[in-house]
SENUBA-608174 format. One line per 8 residues: number of its first residue (from 1); their letters; for each residue y negated, x, z negated of N, C-alpha, C. Coordinates in steps of 0.05 Angstrom, whole numbers, plus 5000, padded with zeros to 4 digits. Atoms other than C-alpha are relative to their C-alpha. Layout:
N
NUM> A> Y:X:Z:Y:X:Z:Y:X:Z | ...
END
This chain:
103
1> MFTNGPLY> 4977:5005:5017:4193:7213:4293:4998:4971:4989 | 5003:5027:5009:4164:7148:4266:4972:4990:5007 | 5026:5011:4991:4107:7101:4282:4983:4992:4976 | 5016:5008:5023:4086:7080:4212:5007:5018:4976 | 4994:4981:5020:4085:7140:4166:4999:4990:4971 | 5001:5009:5027:4062:7107:4102:5023:4981:4993 | 4978:5018:5005:4114:7052:4108:5026:5016:4998 | 4976:4983:5001:4168:7104:4123:5003:5014:4973
9> MAIAAVIG> 5000:4986:5026:4149:7144:4061:5004:4981:4977 | 4996:5019:5021:4146:7082:4018:5029:4991:4998 | 4971:5008:5000:4216:7060:4039:5017:5023:4990 | 4985:4977:5009:4242:7131:4028:4997:5002:4969 | 5004:4999:5029:4212:7129:3957:5016:4978:4986 | 4984:5022:5012:4245:7062:3943:5030:5007:5000 | 4972:4992:4998:4312:7089:3967:5005:5021:4978 | 4997:4980:5022:4302:7149:3919:5002:4987:4973
17> VVHGLVFY> 4999:5014:5026:4288:7102:3861:5027:4986:4997 | 4974:5014:5001:4350:7061:3878:5022:5021:4994 | 4980:4979:5006:4392:7126:3879:4998:5008:4971 | 5003:4993:5028:4362:7144:3811:5011:4979:4981 | 4989:5021:5017:4380:7077:3782:5031:4999:5001 | 4971:4999:4998:4451:7082:3809:5011:5024:4984 | 4992:4977:5016:4456:7152:3779:5000:4993:4970 | 5002:5008:5028:4433:7125:3712:5022:4981:4991
25> WIEPALPR> 4979:5020:5005:4483:7068:3716:5027:5012:4998 | 4973:4989:5000:4544:7110:3732:5002:5026:4985 | 5001:4974:5013:4523:7172:3693:5022:5004:4978 | 4979:4996:5020:4572:7160:3635:5027:5007:5012 | 4974:4995:4987:4630:7164:3684:5001:5027:5014 | 5001:4974:4986:4607:7230:3715:5008:5022:4981 | 4991:4977:5017:4632:7298:3690:4977:5011:4983 | 5020:4987:5018:4597:7337:3635:4987:5023:5015
33> GIATRGLA> 5014:4978:4988:4547:7390:3652:4980:4991:5021 | 5020:5009:4981:4483:7383:3691:5007:5005:5028 | 4993:4993:4972:4507:7419:3753:5024:4984:5010 | 4976:5015:4990:4576:7387:3757:4994:4971:5003 | 5007:5029:4998:4547:7318:3743:4983:4995:5025 | 5017:5003:4977:4494:7327:3797:5016:5003:5026 | 4984:4997:4976:4544:7353:3848:5020:4977:5004 | 4982:5023:4998:4592:7297:3832:4985:4976:5012
41> FGAILWAL> 5016:5022:4989:4537:7246:3845:4994:5005:5029 | 5005:4994:4971:4520:7282:3910:5024:4995:5017 | 4975:5006:4985:4593:7277:3931:5004:4970:5004 | 4998:5029:4998:4592:7203:3917:4981:4989:5022 | 5019:5008:4980:4529:7194:3958:5009:5007:5028 | 4990:4991:4974:4558:7235:4015:5022:4982:5011 | 4977:5016:4991:4623:7196:4017:4992:4971:5006 | 5006:5028:4996:4590:7127:4012:4977:4995:5019
49> MALYFEFH> 5023:5004:4983:4526:7138:4052:5001:5016:5026 | 5002:4982:4976:4528:7198:4099:5022:4995:5020 | 4978:5005:4982:4597:7185:4127:4996:4975:5016 | 5004:5025:4986:4582:7113:4143:4977:5002:5020 | 5023:4998:4982:4513:7128:4173:5007:5016:5024 | 4995:4982:4978:4536:7186:4216:5019:4988:5021 | 4981:5011:4981:4594:7149:4246:4992:4972:5011 | 5010:5026:4990:4558:7082:4253:4978:5004:5021
57> APFNMFGE> 5023:4998:4982:4492:7103:4284:5003:5023:5021 | 5000:4978:4980:4494:7173:4316:5025:5000:5018 | 4976:4999:4984:4567:7171:4338:5006:4974:5015 | 4993:5025:4987:4580:7098:4352:4978:4988:5017 | 5022:5012:4985:4512:7073:4374:4987:5018:5021 | 5015:4982:4983:4481:7135:4405:5018:5019:5016 | 4981:4984:4985:4544:7169:4431:4999:5030:4996 | 5000:4972:5006:4534:7236:4397:5028:5012:5000
65> PLALVAVE> 4973:4987:5001:4592:7285:4405:5009:5005:4971 | 4990:4996:5027:4637:7295:4344:4991:5027:4988 | 5009:4974:5011:4616:7368:4338:4972:4998:4988 | 5027:5003:5010:4544:7348:4329:5000:4983:4974 | 4998:5016:5024:4563:7294:4279:5011:5017:4977 | 4990:4982:5021:4603:7347:4240:4978:5018:4989 | 5022:4984:5009:4542:7392:4238:4981:4984:4982 | 5018:5017:5016:4499:7335:4213:5012:4993:4973
73> LVFWIAVV> 4987:5005:5026:4550:7319:4159:4998:5024:4981 | 5004:4976:5016:4545:7391:4135:4972:5001:4988 | 5027:5001:5010:4470:7384:4130:4997:4978:4978 | 5000:5021:5020:4480:7319:4092:5010:5010:4973 | 4989:4989:5025:4522:7357:4041:4977:5014:4984 | 5021:4986:5013:4462:7401:4026:4979:4981:4988 | 5020:5019:5009:4414:7342:4021:5009:4985:4976 | 4992:5017:5023:4455:7299:3974:5007:5018:4976
81> AVQGLVLS> 4996:4982:5022:4475:7360:3932:4974:5005:4985 | 5026:4995:5012:4402:7376:3920:4990:4974:4986 | 5009:5025:5012:4387:7302:3906:5015:4996:4974 | 4984:5004:5024:4444:7298:3856:4992:5019:4978 | 5008:4981:5020:4423:7362:3821:4973:4994:4988 | 5026:5007:5010:4351:7340:3816:5001:4976:4981 | 4997:5023:5018:4370:7273:3787:5013:5008:4974 | 4986:4991:5024:4417:7307:3738:4981:5016:4982
89> IIYGRRRH> 5020:4984:5016:4362:7355:3716:4979:4981:4988 | 5020:5019:5010:4312:7298:3709:5011:4984:4976 | 4989:5015:5022:4359:7257:3666:5009:5017:4976 | 4993:4981:5022:4379:7319:3625:5028:4995:4989 | 4974:5003:5014:4434:7312:3574:5011:4971:5004 | 4987:5026:4997:4484:7255:3578:4991:4981:4978 | 5009:5020:5019:4466:7190:3544:5016:5000:4974 | 4984:5000:5025:4524:7192:3495:4996:5025:4983
97> ELATPVE> 5006:4975:5015:4507:7264:3476:4974:4997:4984 | 5025:5005:5014:4437:7241:3458:5004:4982:4975 | 4995:5018:5022:4466:7188:3412:5015:5012:4977 | 4984:4988:5021:4510:7235:3372:4982:5018:4983 | 5016:4984:5018:4482:7271:3311:5003:5030:5007 | 4999:4972:4996:4465:7344:3317:5013:5014:4976 | 4986:4987:5023:4510:7389:3275:4985:5025:4992
END
């Protein structure tokens, strides 16, 4: 699958950190609720990352059939949904909710 495992894992970790920073940056614009906020971020990742990647590399460069690309996009939905949910759980409550006094 890859020739340099440690480098691959390091790059994957850096990409995860970048996604976490993007989540933190756009979090105030996401919906309320940990699950809805995480799924919304997952939808943003899917639309901006997975669609481009699947049609650029597997379809355009490698000639994969559209049916296979569609299956891969479904798997991407699961991956980015989990990533969004995990980030939302890690960050917990919204920043502006933390700043308001408790009643």
